[in-house]
MMTF fields as JSON, N, C-alpha, C and O atoms, coordinates in Angstrom:
{
  "mmtfVersion": "1.0.0",
  "mmtfProducer": "UNKNOWN",
  "numBonds": 423,
  "numAtoms": 424,
  "numGroups": 106,
  "numChains": 1,
  "numModels": 1,
  "chainsPerModel": [1],
  "groupsPerChain": [106],
  "chainIdList": ["A"],
  "bondAtomList": [4, 2, 8, 6, 12, 10, 16, 14, 20, 18, 24, 22, 28, 26, 32, 30, 36, 34, 40, 38, 44, 42, 48, 46, 52, 50, 56, 54, 60, 58, 64, 62, 68, 66, 72, 70, 76, 74, 80, 78, 84, 82, 88, 86, 92, 90, 96, 94, 100, 98, 104, 102, 108, 106, 112, 110, 116, 114, 120, 118, 124, 122, 128, 126, 132, 130, 136, 134, 140, 138, 144, 142, 148, 146, 152, 150, 156, 154, 160, 158, 164, 162, 168, 166, 172, 170, 176, 174, 180, 178, 184, 182, 188, 186, 192, 190, 196, 194, 200, 198, 204, 202, 208, 206, 212, 210, 216, 214, 220, 218, 224, 222, 228, 226, 232, 230, 236, 234, 240, 238, 244, 242, 248, 246, 252, 250, 256, 254, 260, 258, 264, 262, 268, 266, 272, 270, 276, 274, 280, 278, 284, 282, 288, 286, 292, 290, 296, 294, 300, 298, 304, 302, 308, 306, 312, 310, 316, 314, 320, 318, 324, 322, 328, 326, 332, 330, 336, 334, 340, 338, 344, 342, 348, 346, 352, 350, 356, 354, 360, 358, 364, 362, 368, 366, 372, 370, 376, 374, 380, 378, 384, 382, 388, 386, 392, 390, 396, 394, 400, 398, 404, 402, 408, 406, 412, 410, 416, 414, 420, 418],
  "bondOrderList": [1, 1, 1, 1, 1, 1, 1, 1, 1, 1, 1, 1, 1, 1, 1, 1, 1, 1, 1, 1, 1, 1, 1, 1, 1, 1, 1, 1, 1, 1, 1, 1, 1, 1, 1, 1, 1, 1, 1, 1, 1, 1, 1, 1, 1, 1, 1, 1, 1, 1, 1, 1, 1, 1, 1, 1, 1, 1, 1, 1, 1, 1, 1, 1, 1, 1, 1, 1, 1, 1, 1, 1, 1, 1, 1, 1, 1, 1, 1, 1, 1, 1, 1, 1, 1, 1, 1, 1, 1, 1, 1, 1, 1, 1, 1, 1, 1, 1, 1, 1, 1, 1, 1, 1, 1],
  "groupList": [{"groupName": "MET", "atomNameList": ["N", "CA", "C", "O"], "elementList": ["N", "C", "C", "O"], "formalChargeList": [0, 0, 0, 0], "bondAtomList": [1, 0, 2, 1, 3, 2], "bondOrderList": [1, 1, 2], "singleLetterCode": "M", "chemCompType": "L-PEPTIDE LINKING"}, {"groupName": "TYR", "atomNameList": ["N", "CA", "C", "O"], "elementList": ["N", "C", "C", "O"], "formalChargeList": [0, 0, 0, 0], "bondAtomList": [1, 0, 2, 1, 3, 2], "bondOrderList": [1, 1, 2], "singleLetterCode": "Y", "chemCompType": "L-PEPTIDE LINKING"}, {"groupName": "LYS", "atomNameList": ["N", "CA", "C", "O"], "elementList": ["N", "C", "C", "O"], "formalChargeList": [0, 0, 0, 0], "bondAtomList": [1, 0, 2, 1, 3, 2], "bondOrderList": [1, 1, 2], "singleLetterCode": "K", "chemCompType": "L-PEPTIDE LINKING"}, {"groupName": "LEU", "atomNameList": ["N", "CA", "C", "O"], "elementList": ["N", "C", "C", "O"], "formalChargeList": [0, 0, 0, 0], "bondAtomList": [1, 0, 2, 1, 3, 2], "bondOrderList": [1, 1, 2], "singleLetterCode": "L", "chemCompType": "L-PEPTIDE LINKING"}, {"groupName": "PHE", "atomNameList": ["N", "CA", "C", "O"], "elementList": ["N", "C", "C", "O"], "formalChargeList": [0, 0, 0, 0], "bondAtomList": [1, 0, 2, 1, 3, 2], "bondOrderList": [1, 1, 2], "singleLetterCode": "F", "chemCompType": "L-PEPTIDE LINKING"}, {"groupName": "CYS", "atomNameList": ["N", "CA", "C", "O"], "elementList": ["N", "C", "C", "O"], "formalChargeList": [0, 0, 0, 0], "bondAtomList": [1, 0, 2, 1, 3, 2], "bondOrderList": [1, 1, 2], "singleLetterCode": "C", "chemCompType": "L-PEPTIDE LINKING"}, {"groupName": "THR", "atomNameList": ["N", "CA", "C", "O"], "elementList": ["N", "C", "C", "O"], "formalChargeList": [0, 0, 0, 0], "bondAtomList": [1, 0, 2, 1, 3, 2], "bondOrderList": [1, 1, 2], "singleLetterCode": "T", "chemCompType": "L-PEPTIDE LINKING"}, {"groupName": "ARG", "atomNameList": ["N", "CA", "C", "O"], "elementList": ["N", "C", "C", "O"], "formalChargeList": [0, 0, 0, 0], "bondAtomList": [1, 0, 2, 1, 3, 2], "bondOrderList": [1, 1, 2], "singleLetterCode": "R", "chemCompType": "L-PEPTIDE LINKING"}, {"groupName": "ILE", "atomNameList": ["N", "CA", "C", "O"], "elementList": ["N", "C", "C", "O"], "formalChargeList": [0, 0, 0, 0], "bondAtomList": [1, 0, 2, 1, 3, 2], "bondOrderList": [1, 1, 2], "singleLetterCode": "I", "chemCompType": "L-PEPTIDE LINKING"}, {"groupName": "GLY", "atomNameList": ["N", "CA", "C", "O"], "elementList": ["N", "C", "C", "O"], "formalChargeList": [0, 0, 0, 0], "bondAtomList": [1, 0, 2, 1, 3, 2], "bondOrderList": [1, 1, 2], "singleLetterCode": "G", "chemCompType": "PEPTIDE LINKING"}, {"groupName": "VAL", "atomNameList": ["N", "CA", "C", "O"], "elementList": ["N", "C", "C", "O"], "formalChargeList": [0, 0, 0, 0], "bondAtomList": [1, 0, 2, 1, 3, 2], "bondOrderList": [1, 1, 2], "singleLetterCode": "V", "chemCompType": "L-PEPTIDE LINKING"}, {"groupName": "GLN", "atomNameList": ["N", "CA", "C", "O"], "elementList": ["N", "C", "C", "O"], "formalChargeList": [0, 0, 0, 0], "bondAtomList": [1, 0, 2, 1, 3, 2], "bondOrderList": [1, 1, 2], "singleLetterCode": "Q", "chemCompType": "L-PEPTIDE LINKING"}, {"groupName": "GLU", "atomNameList": ["N", "CA", "C", "O"], "elementList": ["N", "C", "C", "O"], "formalChargeList": [0, 0, 0, 0], "bondAtomList": [1, 0, 2, 1, 3, 2], "bondOrderList": [1, 1, 2], "singleLetterCode": "E", "chemCompType": "L-PEPTIDE LINKING"}, {"groupName": "ALA", "atomNameList": ["N", "CA", "C", "O"], "elementList": ["N", "C", "C", "O"], "formalChargeList": [0, 0, 0, 0], "bondAtomList": [1, 0, 2, 1, 3, 2], "bondOrderList": [1, 1, 2], "singleLetterCode": "A", "chemCompType": "L-PEPTIDE LINKING"}, {"groupName": "SER", "atomNameList": ["N", "CA", "C", "O"], "elementList": ["N", "C", "C", "O"], "formalChargeList": [0, 0, 0, 0], "bondAtomList": [1, 0, 2, 1, 3, 2], "bondOrderList": [1, 1, 2], "singleLetterCode": "S", "chemCompType": "L-PEPTIDE LINKING"}, {"groupName": "ASP", "atomNameList": ["N", "CA", "C", "O"], "elementList": ["N", "C", "C", "O"], "formalChargeList": [0, 0, 0, 0], "bondAtomList": [1, 0, 2, 1, 3, 2], "bondOrderList": [1, 1, 2], "singleLetterCode": "D", "chemCompType": "L-PEPTIDE LINKING"}, {"groupName": "PRO", "atomNameList": ["N", "CA", "C", "O"], "elementList": ["N", "C", "C", "O"], "formalChargeList": [0, 0, 0, 0], "bondAtomList": [1, 0, 2, 1, 3, 2], "bondOrderList": [1, 1, 2], "singleLetterCode": "P", "chemCompType": "L-PEPTIDE LINKING"}, {"groupName": "HIS", "atomNameList": ["N", "CA", "C", "O"], "elementList": ["N", "C", "C", "O"], "formalChargeList": [0, 0, 0, 0], "bondAtomList": [1, 0, 2, 1, 3, 2], "bondOrderList": [1, 1, 2], "singleLetterCode": "H", "chemCompType": "L-PEPTIDE LINKING"}, {"groupName": "ASN", "atomNameList": ["N", "CA", "C", "O"], "elementList": ["N", "C", "C", "O"], "formalChargeList": [0, 0, 0, 0], "bondAtomList": [1, 0, 2, 1, 3, 2], "bondOrderList": [1, 1, 2], "singleLetterCode": "N", "chemCompType": "L-PEPTIDE LINKING"}],
  "groupTypeList": [0, 1, 2, 3, 3, 4, 5, 1, 6, 3, 1, 7, 3, 7, 3, 3, 8, 0, 5, 9, 10, 11, 3, 12, 13, 4, 3, 12, 11, 7, 8, 14, 12, 3, 14, 14, 12, 14, 14, 6, 15, 15, 10, 10, 13, 6, 13, 8, 0, 11, 8, 13, 16, 13, 14, 8, 17, 10, 15, 6, 14, 17, 3, 18, 10, 0, 3, 14, 15, 10, 6, 9, 10, 3, 12, 5, 3, 6, 14, 16, 17, 0, 7, 15, 3, 8, 3, 8, 7, 14, 14, 16, 7, 1, 5, 13, 3, 7, 17, 14, 5, 0, 13, 8, 1, 1],
  "groupIdList": [1, 2, 3, 4, 5, 6, 7, 8, 9, 10, 11, 12, 13, 14, 15, 16, 17, 18, 19, 20, 21, 22, 23, 24, 25, 26, 27, 28, 29, 30, 31, 32, 33, 34, 35, 36, 37, 38, 39, 40, 41, 42, 43, 44, 45, 46, 47, 48, 49, 50, 51, 52, 53, 54, 55, 56, 57, 58, 59, 60, 61, 62, 63, 64, 65, 66, 67, 68, 69, 70, 71, 72, 73, 74, 75, 76, 77, 78, 79, 80, 81, 82, 83, 84, 85, 86, 87, 88, 89, 90, 91, 92, 93, 94, 95, 96, 97, 98, 99, 100, 101, 102, 103, 104, 105, 106],
  "secStructList": [7, 2, 2, 2, 2, 2, 2, 2, 2, 2, 2, 2, 2, 2, 2, 2, 2, 2, 2, 2, 2, 2, 2, 2, 2, 2, 2, 2, 2, 2, 2, 2, 2, 2, 2, 2, 2, 2, 2, 1, 7, 7, 2, 2, 2, 2, 2, 2, 2, 2, 2, 1, 7, 4, 4, 4, 7, 7, 7, 2, 2, 2, 2, 2, 2, 2, 2, 2, 6, 2, 2, 2, 2, 2, 2, 2, 1, 1, 7, 2, 2, 2, 2, 2, 2, 2, 2, 2, 2, 2, 7, 2, 2, 2, 2, 2, 2, 2, 2, 2, 2, 2, 2, 2, 6, 7],
  "xCoordList": [11.284, 11.021, 9.841, 9.277, 9.385, 7.359, 6.695, 5.681, 7.441, 6.498, 6.451, 5.476, 7.681, 7.558, 6.854, 6.561, 6.448, 5.312, 4.394, 3.407, 4.157, 2.739, 2.478, 1.428, 3.141, 2.785, 2.369, 1.529, 3.353, 3.167, 1.996, 1.226, 1.975, 0.58, -0.96, -1.874, -0.936, -2.0, -1.834, -2.937, -0.808, -0.439, -1.156, -1.786, -0.732, -1.26, -2.871, -3.476, -3.422, -5.194, -5.224, -5.147, -5.394, -5.687, -5.817, -6.889, -4.536, -4.47, -5.485, -5.984, -5.714, -6.596, -7.843, -8.573, -8.357, -9.672, -9.686, -10.187, -9.221, -9.166, -9.013, -9.852, -8.628, -8.902, -10.364, -11.161, -10.633, -11.674, -13.209, -14.156, -13.133, -13.866, -13.787, -14.824, -12.85, -12.734, -13.485, -14.286, -13.223, -14.119, -15.431, -16.212, -15.658, -17.351, -17.371, -17.948, -16.941, -17.578, -17.686, -18.535, -16.645, -16.637, -17.67, -17.851, -18.137, -19.145, -20.646, -21.676, -20.787, -22.004, -22.25, -23.155, -20.988, -21.026, -21.775, -22.973, -20.68, -21.166, -22.542, -23.262, -22.938, -24.118, -25.777, -26.925, -24.867, -25.856, -25.502, -26.465, -24.571, -24.308, -25.24, -26.122, -24.869, -25.977, -27.843, -28.627, -28.104, -29.585, -29.498, -30.185, -28.971, -29.022, -29.442, -30.514, -28.17, -28.228, -29.877, -30.418, -30.21, -31.39, -32.386, -33.076, -32.711, -34.151, -33.651, -34.427, -32.47, -32.092, -31.781, -31.493, -31.837, -30.995, -30.24, -30.535, -28.913, -27.304, -26.702, -26.101, -26.937, -26.451, -24.885, -24.313, -23.964, -22.644, -22.284, -21.707, -22.811, -22.572, -23.118, -22.951, -23.794, -24.934, -23.669, -22.923, -23.366, -22.033, -20.635, -20.108, -20.586, -18.972, -19.461, -18.746, -20.722, -20.529, -20.658, -20.34, -21.07, -21.719, -19.954, -19.945, -19.197, -18.028, -16.68, -15.626, -17.196, -16.599, -16.321, -17.375, -15.249, -15.226, -16.463, -17.025, -16.845, -17.786, -17.395, -18.21, -16.087, -15.907, -16.113, -15.813, -16.704, -16.424, -18.325, -18.758, -19.22, -20.627, -21.142, -21.523, -21.258, -21.455, -23.197, -23.606, -23.913, -25.398, -25.318, -24.383, -26.492, -26.431, -26.865, -26.373, -27.794, -27.53, -26.113, -26.045, -24.891, -23.72, -23.013, -22.257, -23.38, -22.522, -23.277, -22.775, -24.445, -24.82, -24.555, -24.724, -24.084, -23.569, -22.148, -21.993, -21.197, -20.038, -19.685, -18.571, -20.603, -21.201, -21.23, -20.4, -22.236, -22.277, -21.431, -21.598, -20.388, -19.54, -18.483, -17.731, -18.4, -17.284, -17.427, -16.508, -18.893, -19.541, -19.441, -19.608, -19.094, -20.324, -17.806, -17.457, -16.7, -15.822, -14.795, -13.844, -15.694, -15.2, -16.032, -15.408, -17.109, -17.708, -16.994, -16.917, -16.424, -15.38, -14.332, -13.926, -13.454, -12.391, -12.082, -11.181, -13.419, -13.539, -14.326, -14.635, -14.469, -14.868, -14.492, -13.29, -14.619, -13.928, -13.121, -11.917, -13.844, -13.128, -12.055, -11.165, -11.974, -11.117, -9.895, -8.838, -9.843, -9.183, -8.748, -7.582, -9.434, -8.415, -7.768, -6.972, -8.184, -7.353, -5.909, -4.872, -6.167, -4.602, -3.969, -2.745, -4.506, -3.805, -3.065, -1.864, -3.616, -3.136, -1.822, -0.833, -2.359, -1.096, 0.431, 1.654, -0.09, 1.096, 1.878, 2.955, 0.668, 1.419, 1.553, 0.78, 2.653, 2.972, 2.592, 2.264, 2.636, 1.977, 0.309, -0.354, -0.014, -1.505, -2.218, -3.281, -1.331, -1.763, -1.878, -2.755, -0.565, -0.724, -1.472, -1.587, -1.814, -2.761, -4.286, -4.874, -4.466, -6.364, -5.684, -5.708, -5.363, -4.434, -4.723, -5.267, -4.176, -4.334, -6.014, -6.418, -6.792, -8.338, -8.884, -9.348, -8.666, -9.304, -9.182, -9.873, -8.079, -7.477, -8.623, -9.203, -8.695, -9.399, -10.893, -11.598, -11.418, -12.702, -13.166, -14.366, -11.984, -12.454, -11.544, -11.634],
  "yCoordList": [8.208, 9.169, 8.81, 7.772, 9.922, 10.171, 8.654, 8.194, 8.005, 6.601, 5.589, 4.908, 5.7, 4.502, 5.115, 4.289, 6.357, 7.062, 6.797, 7.093, 6.359, 7.078, 5.461, 5.375, 3.831, 3.153, 2.259, 1.369, 2.902, 2.685, 3.167, 2.387, 4.343, 5.084, 4.083, 3.823, 3.785, 3.277, 1.692, 1.146, 0.853, 0.316, -0.074, -1.048, 1.192, 1.45, 1.553, 1.11, 2.297, 2.369, 1.477, 1.221, 0.319, -1.134, -1.909, -2.251, -2.058, -2.823, -2.302, -3.048, -0.686, -0.368, -0.719, -1.191, -0.643, -0.965, -2.648, -2.813, -3.871, -5.25, -5.183, -6.06, -4.85, -5.042, -4.737, -5.446, -3.306, -3.297, -3.956, -4.117, -4.249, -5.476, -6.647, -7.043, -7.108, -8.522, -7.907, -8.635, -6.651, -6.369, -6.526, -7.156, -5.589, -6.211, -7.227, -7.662, -8.329, -9.353, -10.155, -10.957, -9.64, -10.442, -9.77, -10.262, -9.055, -8.298, -8.766, -8.707, -9.155, -9.389, -11.155, -11.596, -11.922, -13.027, -12.765, -12.906, -12.342, -12.461, -12.187, -12.753, -10.89, -10.236, -11.763, -11.904, -12.603, -13.58, -14.618, -15.369, -14.967, -15.989, -15.568, -16.175, -14.726, -14.259, -14.315, -14.994, -13.565, -14.093, -15.266, -15.618, -16.231, -17.46, -18.236, -18.697, -18.125, -18.392, -18.405, -19.292, -17.18, -16.538, -17.33, -17.904, -17.561, -18.713, -20.111, -20.688, -20.537, -22.251, -22.151, -21.061, -23.643, -23.837, -24.926, -26.081, -24.093, -24.848, -25.317, -24.562, -26.476, -26.507, -26.475, -26.481, -26.434, -26.52, -24.663, -24.288, -24.025, -22.456, -21.319, -20.121, -22.403, -21.883, -22.242, -21.267, -23.021, -23.817, -22.852, -22.533, -22.713, -22.131, -20.709, -20.181, -19.838, -18.511, -18.441, -17.347, -19.369, -19.348, -19.191, -18.736, -19.578, -19.951, -18.519, -18.008, -18.406, -17.252, -15.901, -15.355, -15.219, -13.76, -12.845, -12.848, -11.974, -11.355, -9.87, -9.145, -9.812, -8.66, -8.963, -8.17, -10.301, -11.007, -10.821, -10.979, -10.481, -10.533, -9.364, -8.533, -9.055, -7.796, -8.556, -9.63, -6.614, -6.608, -7.243, -7.23, -7.726, -7.194, -6.01, -5.508, -5.131, -3.453, -2.858, -1.893, -3.389, -2.678, -3.415, -2.913, -4.442, -4.685, -4.254, -4.203, -3.96, -2.846, -1.745, -1.249, -1.046, -0.04, -0.185, 0.287, -0.61, -1.033, -1.467, -1.414, -1.889, -2.079, -1.156, -0.647, -0.879, 0.773, 1.719, 2.518, 1.66, 2.883, 2.288, 2.997, 1.195, 0.242, 0.616, 1.011, 0.444, 0.636, 2.156, 2.766, 2.711, 4.323, 4.585, 5.451, 3.743, 4.781, 4.056, 4.499, 2.679, 1.773, 2.854, 2.972, 3.461, 4.088, 5.362, 5.772, 6.01, 7.3, 7.44, 8.379, 5.626, 5.505, 4.643, 4.128, 4.999, 4.178, 5.043, 4.764, 6.209, 7.306, 7.994, 8.122, 8.426, 8.642, 10.006, 10.111, 11.04, 12.082, 11.746, 12.583, 10.587, 10.707, 9.832, 9.844, 9.096, 8.397, 9.898, 9.945, 11.039, 11.968, 12.972, 13.822, 12.804, 13.511, 13.044, 13.708, 11.314, 10.85, 10.509, 10.623, 10.196, 10.57, 12.004, 12.017, 12.941, 14.745, 14.984, 15.717, 14.007, 14.314, 13.253, 13.394, 12.704, 11.379, 11.561, 11.163, 12.365, 12.089, 13.812, 14.227, 14.336, 15.718, 15.722, 16.691, 14.375, 14.238, 14.584, 15.385, 13.618, 13.847, 15.079, 15.368, 15.934, 16.912, 17.834, 18.573, 17.426, 18.791, 18.172, 18.854, 17.192, 16.351, 17.563, 18.462, 17.072, 17.649, 19.254, 19.148, 20.019, 21.383, 22.09, 23.168, 21.12, 21.539, 20.8, 21.243, 19.872, 19.451, 21.192, 22.006, 21.342, 22.459, 24.06, 25.026, 23.973, 25.082, 25.057, 26.067, 24.08, 24.482, 24.274, 24.132, 24.226, 24.334, 25.515, 25.787, 26.55, 27.892, 28.68, 29.908],
  "zCoordList": [-2.714, -1.018, -1.165, -0.817, -1.824, -1.693, -2.142, -1.616, -3.171, -3.786, -2.213, -1.894, -1.428, -0.727, 0.337, 1.201, 0.605, 1.936, 1.4, 2.074, 0.466, -0.442, -0.217, 0.419, -0.546, -0.288, 1.155, 1.289, 2.213, 2.707, 3.69, 4.251, 3.799, 3.826, 3.303, 4.085, 2.288, 1.43, 1.99, 1.992, 2.441, 3.334, 4.777, 5.19, 5.324, 6.721, 7.004, 7.98, 5.818, 5.25, 5.59, 6.792, 4.363, 4.049, 5.71, 6.21, 6.329, 7.272, 8.475, 9.318, 8.372, 9.395, 8.904, 9.776, 7.734, 7.041, 7.512, 8.624, 6.841, 7.208, 8.856, 9.062, 10.038, 11.133, 11.386, 12.0, 10.686, 11.379, 10.998, 11.769, 9.687, 9.088, 10.059, 10.591, 10.268, 11.149, 12.546, 13.132, 13.019, 14.137, 14.053, 14.766, 12.666, 12.781, 12.7, 13.697, 11.794, 11.466, 13.25, 13.64, 13.936, 15.118, 16.006, 17.119, 15.761, 16.988, 16.054, 16.726, 14.775, 14.511, 15.1, 15.81, 14.442, 15.037, 16.605, 16.853, 17.57, 18.917, 19.191, 20.015, 18.101, 18.753, 18.178, 18.6, 16.995, 16.687, 17.47, 17.626, 18.004, 19.622, 20.894, 21.503, 20.985, 21.951, 21.727, 22.391, 20.819, 20.284, 20.353, 21.312, 19.81, 19.377, 21.075, 21.468, 21.741, 23.184, 24.17, 24.83, 23.9, 24.836, 24.304, 25.147, 22.924, 22.027, 22.822, 23.584, 22.61, 22.64, 24.058, 24.553, 25.008, 25.923, 25.422, 25.115, 25.415, 25.221, 26.698, 27.462, 26.898, 28.279, 28.203, 29.293, 26.86, 27.228, 27.879, 28.9, 26.954, 26.539, 27.958, 28.187, 28.647, 29.68, 30.759, 30.842, 31.342, 31.231, 32.028, 33.094, 30.286, 30.283, 30.685, 31.536, 30.179, 30.669, 32.045, 32.51, 32.926, 33.875, 35.279, 36.423, 34.742, 35.259, 34.082, 34.461, 33.122, 32.992, 33.671, 33.997, 33.972, 34.115, 33.763, 32.668, 34.966, 34.772, 33.626, 33.057, 33.593, 32.6, 31.099, 30.206, 30.888, 29.437, 29.077, 27.935, 30.246, 30.373, 29.889, 30.714, 28.359, 27.888, 27.137, 26.696, 27.492, 26.893, 25.326, 24.526, 25.231, 23.209, 23.04, 22.029, 23.754, 23.506, 23.242, 22.48, 23.849, 24.182, 22.898, 22.066, 22.972, 21.216, 20.021, 18.899, 20.286, 19.142, 18.98, 17.866, 19.969, 19.854, 19.437, 18.31, 19.884, 19.058, 17.936, 17.414, 17.565, 16.064, 15.443, 14.69, 15.74, 15.207, 14.879, 13.958, 15.699, 15.895, 15.093, 14.425, 15.12, 14.015, 12.655, 11.936, 12.254, 10.554, 10.34, 9.284, 11.723, 11.246, 10.912, 10.11, 11.639, 11.294, 9.715, 9.073, 9.617, 8.554, 7.312, 6.257, 7.399, 6.312, 5.91, 4.752, 7.097, 7.291, 6.712, 6.028, 7.228, 6.719, 4.626, 3.965, 4.501, 3.167, 1.91, 0.751, 2.759, 2.096, 0.57, 0.801, -0.555, -1.53, -1.016, -1.254, -0.303, 0.489, 1.304, 1.45, 1.904, 2.781, 1.961, 2.593, 0.706, -0.374, -0.901, -1.295, -0.97, -1.404, -0.542, -0.941, 0.716, 1.372, 1.505, 1.497, 1.671, 2.404, 0.866, 0.8, -0.086, -1.386, -1.266, -0.997, -1.419, -1.062, 0.136, 0.148, 1.061, 1.717, 1.176, 1.167, 0.971, 1.328, -0.596, -1.042, -1.304, -2.861, -3.953, -4.817, -3.495, -4.495, -5.68, -6.365, -6.013, -7.873, -7.919, -8.578, -6.931, -6.637, -6.558, -7.108, -5.623, -5.11, -6.505, -6.951, -6.965, -8.3, -9.698, -10.717, -9.62, -10.571, -9.881, -10.482, -8.519, -8.124, -8.344, -9.57, -8.227, -8.4, -9.767, -10.005, -10.605, -11.975, -12.546, -13.621, -11.926, -12.227, -11.85, -12.648, -10.581, -10.216, -10.729, -10.404, -11.621, -12.132, -13.711, -14.109, -14.193, -15.264, -14.811, -15.81, -13.955, -13.465, -13.065, -13.085, -12.553, -12.257, -13.061, -13.071]
}
């Protein structure tokens, strides 16, 4: 039972990290597109953006804020401390192992 819970927890974490990495790549690509659109006169892109709804017109500074937020979340999720917390929560064996390691040092 615990092994299944442990595998499911790690699977959800990996899935969340993969989605975050994809979102990070999308935001970086969009920032790159917006900066290249401002430097060149692309007639097709300009025409498409003129007929696009106002909800998708986003400023580059707003995208940079979103990118820094996503990067911060990914750094938090992939930190060794978070990994230890997830393993402690989902694996009694890992918790016992950590406890015995701490008992040696104290």
